[in-house]
N, C-alpha and C positions, 0 to 999 in steps of 0.2 A: 489483596483486597479484591473481591469480586465486583463485577459491574453492577451498579445499583440503579441507574436510570438512563433513559434515552430522551433527549430533548425532543419537543414536537418537530423541530426542524433539524434533523440529523441526516447526514450524507454518508454513504459508504465510499471510501477511497481505496482503490485497489492498486497496489504498487508493482509495476514491472512484470506482470504476468504475460510475458511475450515469448515468442518462440526461442530466441537465443538464451533466455534466462531459465525458463522451465526445463530446457534441455540439458542443463548442467547435471552431470552425474554426482551422486553422493551428497545431495542436499540432506540436511538433518536439523531437527529430529523428525521432521515430517517430509515424506516424499512429495515431489512437485505435483504429482497427480492428485494427492489428497488436498494440498493447498488450493489447487485450481477448483476441485470439486466443492470444497467448503466455501470458497469465495463465490462460486456460481450460486450456491444455495443462498448465501447472504444477498447477493445481487438480485436474485429472483424475488426474495422477500421484500427488499427495499423497493423495487419497482412495483410490486404488488400493493404496497402501502403508499404509493405515490411519492416516494422519497428519492432524491437524486443518487445516481451511481456515477462515480468518477473513475475512469480507467486511465491510469498514468502509465506512460511508456517512456523508456529512455532511448535516445538515439545519439548519433554523432556523425559529423562529416567524415567521408571516406579518407580525406587527407589529414584528419586530426586538427584542422584549423580551429575548431570550437572546443578543443580539449581544455580542461581546467588547468591553468598554469600553476606553477609553484613547485618548490623543492619538496621531495618526500624521501624518507629513508628506504622505503620498500621499492621494489622494481616497478617500473611503469608497465602497464599491460599493453599488449599489442593492440594496435588500432585497426586491424583488419578484421572485419566481420563478414560472415557469409550473407548473401542476399536473403532478405526476409527475416533476419534475426530480430529486428525491432517491431515486428508485426504482432499485435495482440493475439493471444490464443483464441482459436475458433469458438471455444466454449463460452467466452465472454463477449466476443465481438458481435456486431450486427443488430444492436438494439438502438434504434434511432434516437431515443430520448436520453441516452447516456451522454455524458460529457467526457471527451477525450482530451487529456493534457499531455503534451510532449515536453520532456525535460532533457537537459544536457548536464545535469549535476546529480549528485546522490539524492538530494531531497527534492520533493515535488513542489515546493513553494518558490524558491529562489529562481528568478529568470523565467517564470511561467505566469499564466493568468489564473492559477488555481484559487488564490485568495479572492480575487475579483469574482470569479464564477460562484464561489460559495457565498460571499457576502450579498451578491445581487439576489440570491435565492433565500436570504434570511437564515442561512445555516449557522447554528451555534455549536454544533457538536459533529465530530467525525468518528467513524469506525474505520480502523485501518486493517488491511490484510496485505500480503504480498511476500516478495522475495527481493532482497535478503533482509532478514530481521535486523541485523546490526548495521546495515548500510542504508538502503533506500527507505525502509520502514522506520527505523529509528530516527534518521535525519528528518523525515517528514513529520514524525510525531513531535520531535523537539521544536520544529518550526511552527507546527499547529499550536502547540502549547504557548509558544512565545507570541503568536498572533491572537491569543485569547480564546481559542476554541477549547471546548471540553473534548478530551481525547479518550477513545475507547479502543483497546487493542485486542483483536481476535487472535489469541496466541497459538491456537491450533490451526489457523489459516495463514500461517507464515512459516518460513524456514530459512536456513542459512547454509553457507558453505562449510560451517564448522559448528557442531553442536554446542561447543563451549561459548562461542560468541552469541549464539541464540540465547543460551541460558543467562549469560551476563545481561543482555538487553532486557529479557523478561523479568529477571529477579532483581536487578540493581537499578536499571535506568527507567523502565516503564512505570514503576510505582511512583516515581517523582514527576511523571508527565501526565498521568491519567489513570484510568481504571482498566483492568484486564479481565477477559472472560473467554470462555470457549465459544465456538460457533453456536452450539446448542443453547447456551445460556443467553447469548445475544438474540438469537431467534425467538426464544421464549419470552424474553423481555420486550422485544419488538411487538410480538403478538399481543401481549398484555397491555402495553401502552397504546396500542392502536385499535383495541377492541371496542 
């Protein structure tokens, strides 16, 4: 289903577009540069209409003290990250009105003040972009849905480490959480509803 409406109080929430994540080779189906460029276009449009832009970044303590505990079947990823890996990409940074949220989990809601920031501004809907589709974006979409927000997913402004996991999120999970559309469709709807 295509995106049908944007509430008067909608925010753009950009997930993990930071140096250490956009630098991952082999993102699919969209290269990181395209995801960043489309997210920038959406951010500029939201700012131009006086709507909030939230930039979410993930970080962790160098010693792993804040790592999520629990047993997993897969291997644990190394906790050593290069200097500046958690810095937002230059193309999105530097706008004083934007809200920055720092997370230490996959999703942007648990353990952060994202919900508080949105509710204080009367936000009822979020548009999500970012990397990775099946991890940070999907986790945030699930939590937003559970918190009662209308969720819109800009599916060409997100990408994943595996095209199959991206496809699974877009085709099987997102239709149960909200509406999806392309960057162009969302920009067009934003202009129509704000004219």
